[in-house]
Structures are given as structure tokens and as C-alpha cells.
C-alpha positions in Angstrom: 6.4 -31.0 8.0 5.5 -32.6 4.6 3.6 -35.6 4.0 2.1 -37.1 1.3 -0.5 -39.8 1.4 -1.4 -41.9 -1.4 -5.0 -41.2 -2.7 -5.2 -44.7 -4.5 -5.2 -46.4 -1.3 -7.9 -48.0 -0.2 -8.6 -48.7 3.7 -11.7 -50.0 4.6 -12.4 -50.2 7.8 -14.9 -53.1 9.9 -18.0 -51.6 11.4 -16.9 -50.4 14.6 -13.5 -49.6 14.1 -11.4 -46.5 12.2 -7.9 -46.9 10.7 -5.4 -44.7 12.0 -1.9 -44.2 10.1 0.3 -42.2 12.4 3.4 -41.0 10.7 6.7 -39.3 12.9 8.6 -37.1 10.0 11.1 -35.7 12.8 12.7 -39.5 13.2 12.0 -40.9 10.2 9.5 -41.8 7.0 7.8 -44.1 8.6 3.8 -44.7 8.8 2.7 -47.1 11.4 -0.7 -48.5 10.8 -3.7 -49.1 13.6 -6.9 -50.2 13.6 -8.7 -48.8 16.8 -11.7 -50.1 18.2 -14.7 -47.2 18.5 -15.9 -48.5 22.1 -11.9 -47.8 23.4 -12.1 -44.6 22.5 -13.8 -42.1 25.1 -14.3 -38.0 24.0 -16.1 -35.7 26.2 -19.4 -34.6 26.0 -18.4 -31.0 25.3 -14.9 -29.6 24.1 -13.7 -26.2 24.7 -10.9 -24.6 22.5 -8.4 -23.3 23.8 -8.5 -19.6 23.6 -11.7 -19.8 21.9 -14.9 -17.7 22.7 -18.3 -18.1 23.4 -20.7 -17.8 20.9 -22.9 -14.6 21.6 -26.7 -14.6 20.7 -27.8 -12.5 17.4 -29.3 -9.6 18.3 -32.9 -9.3 16.1 -33.2 -7.1 13.3 -36.1 -5.1 13.2 -37.5 -3.5 10.3 -39.5 -0.4 11.4 -40.2 1.2 7.7 -42.6 -1.5 6.9 -45.9 -0.9 7.0 -47.7 -3.1 4.9 -47.4 -6.9 3.8 -49.8 -8.3 0.6 -50.4 -11.6 -0.4 -51.7 -12.5 -3.4 
């Protein structure tokens, strides 16, 4: 898939909305601009990516060879 977005295009969304530019290059090179209202979007509180693993807690590193700390 190859597409180019004109970097000189200036789209300014109003407060509470976002512009979505939908392109289906498998059928044509036509783009469909849409305006999405933020109150229409329902997102999950927690996201889980398919195949992602949970993060592991880091193990603390202890410096056992440290014998003294001096502050001047």
C-alpha cells in the first residue's frame, strides 16, 4: 500500500471534534474526509494488544560493595 498525505494541507478541528481522512487504495485513490465528534467515541479503559505480554516488575539492583557515602 502506498499513500501520500499533502503536508501543506491545513485541517483545523473545532473543539470536541477530530477530522478523519479515510482512504481505500484497494478500490480507488479517493479519500473521504469525515468529522468525528469526541462524545461519539467509546474507548476501553484498559487496552490489551493481541500477543502482548504483561510487563515484569524490575528487580532492584543492590550495590553490596559500597561501604561509605561522603557528602561535601
